[in-house]
C-alpha positions as CSV (number, residue, x, y, z in Angstrom):
1,X,10.2,35.2,-0.3
2,X,8.3,33.0,2.1
3,X,5.1,33.8,0.3
4,X,6.6,32.8,-3.0
5,X,7.8,29.5,-1.7
6,X,4.3,28.9,-0.2
7,X,2.6,29.7,-3.6
8,X,5.0,27.4,-5.4
9,X,4.3,24.7,-2.8
10,X,0.5,25.1,-3.4
11,X,1.0,24.6,-7.2
12,X,3.3,21.6,-6.6
13,X,0.9,19.9,-4.2
14,X,-2.0,20.6,-6.5
15,X,-0.1,19.0,-9.4
16,X,0.4,15.8,-7.3
17,X,-3.4,15.6,-6.7
18,X,-4.2,16.4,-10.4
19,X,-1.8,13.8,-11.7
20,X,-3.1,11.1,-9.4
21,X,-6.7,12.0,-9.7
22,X,-7.1,13.1,-13.3
23,X,-4.4,11.1,-15.2
24,X,-4.0,8.0,-13.1
25,X,-7.7,7.4,-12.1
26,X,-10.2,9.4,-14.2
27,X,-8.4,8.8,-17.5
28,X,-7.2,5.4,-16.4
29,X,-3.6,6.3,-17.2
30,X,-2.4,3.9,-14.5
31,X,-4.7,0.8,-14.5
32,X,-2.9,-0.4,-11.3
33,X,-4.9,2.1,-9.3
34,X,-8.2,0.4,-10.2
35,X,-6.6,-3.0,-9.2
36,X,-5.7,-1.5,-5.8
37,X,-9.3,-0.2,-5.3
38,X,-10.6,-3.6,-6.4
39,X,-8.3,-5.3,-3.8
40,X,-9.4,-3.0,-1.0
41,X,-13.1,-2.3,-1.8
42,X,-14.0,-5.3,-4.0
43,X,-14.0,-5.8,-7.8
44,X,-17.8,-5.2,-8.3
45,X,-17.6,-1.4,-8.2
46,X,-13.9,-0.8,-8.5
47,X,-14.1,1.1,-11.8
48,X,-16.7,3.7,-10.7
49,X,-15.1,4.0,-7.2
50,X,-11.7,4.6,-8.8
51,X,-13.2,7.4,-10.9
52,X,-15.0,8.8,-7.8
53,X,-11.7,8.8,-5.9
54,X,-10.0,10.5,-8.8
55,X,-12.6,13.1,-9.0
56,X,-12.3,13.8,-5.3
57,X,-8.5,14.1,-5.7
58,X,-9.0,16.7,-8.4
59,X,-11.3,18.5,-6.0
60,X,-8.5,18.4,-3.4
61,X,-6.3,20.2,-6.0
62,X,-8.9,22.8,-6.4
63,X,-9.1,23.3,-2.6
64,X,-5.3,23.6,-2.4
65,X,-5.3,26.2,-5.1
66,X,-8.3,28.1,-3.7
67,X,-6.5,29.0,-0.5
68,X,-9.7,28.5,1.5
69,X,-9.0,27.2,5.1
70,X,-5.4,26.2,4.2
71,X,-4.7,24.6,7.5
72,X,-7.8,22.4,7.4
73,X,-6.8,21.6,3.8
74,X,-3.4,20.5,5.0
75,X,-4.7,18.4,7.8
76,X,-7.2,16.7,5.5
77,X,-4.4,15.9,3.0
78,X,-2.2,14.5,5.8
79,X,-4.9,12.3,7.1
80,X,-6.0,11.1,3.7
81,X,-2.5,10.3,2.4
82,X,-1.7,8.5,5.7
83,X,-4.9,6.5,5.7
84,X,-4.8,5.6,2.0
85,X,-1.1,4.5,2.2
86,X,-1.5,2.5,5.3
87,X,-4.5,0.6,3.8
88,X,-2.6,0.1,0.5
89,X,0.5,-1.1,2.4
90,X,-1.4,-3.8,4.3
91,X,-4.0,-4.8,1.7
92,X,-2.4,-4.3,-1.7
93,X,1.3,-3.9,-1.0
94,X,2.2,-6.1,-4.0
95,X,0.4,-3.7,-6.4
96,X,2.2,-0.5,-5.2
97,X,4.7,1.1,-7.6
98,X,7.5,1.1,-5.1
99,X,6.3,-1.8,-2.9
100,X,7.0,-1.3,0.8
101,X,8.9,1.9,0.0
102,X,5.6,3.6,-0.9
103,X,4.9,4.1,2.8
104,X,8.2,5.9,3.2
105,X,7.4,8.1,0.3
106,X,4.0,8.8,1.7
107,X,5.6,9.7,5.1
108,X,7.9,12.2,3.4
109,X,5.0,13.7,1.5
110,X,3.1,14.1,4.8
111,X,6.1,15.8,6.4
112,X,6.3,18.2,3.4
113,X,2.6,18.9,3.7
114,X,3.1,19.7,7.4
115,X,6.0,22.1,6.6
116,X,4.1,23.7,3.8
117,X,0.8,24.1,5.6
118,X,1.9,24.9,9.1
119,X,5.4,26.4,8.9
120,X,5.3,28.3,5.6
121,X,1.6,29.2,5.6
122,X,0.8,32.9,5.8
123,X,-2.5,32.2,7.6
124,X,-2.6,33.6,11.1
């Protein structure tokens, strides 16, 4: 049962990265993401940087699904989600979908990542 929940969690987490990377950034389904990148990293290269971030998010989904070094993968995700959301909170808070509540949602996601990667993981 624990293994099934873990596999379902992998798929759910990968979907989060694919939606944010592929749909929101690579396909520009949510133009607000490029505005956030422009605010934080500057407008000159916001478009290619947004696509690069999206591509890296899709690669994160591949890493999650691969099962390679799952605890390192979990730690990487926790650090990235935390860092990205702290930067966005302070530098582009007005552009966030849920405003200041985004940081709370990110914290909940980080807790879920921890539970998934360190409590449900079958890795020894």
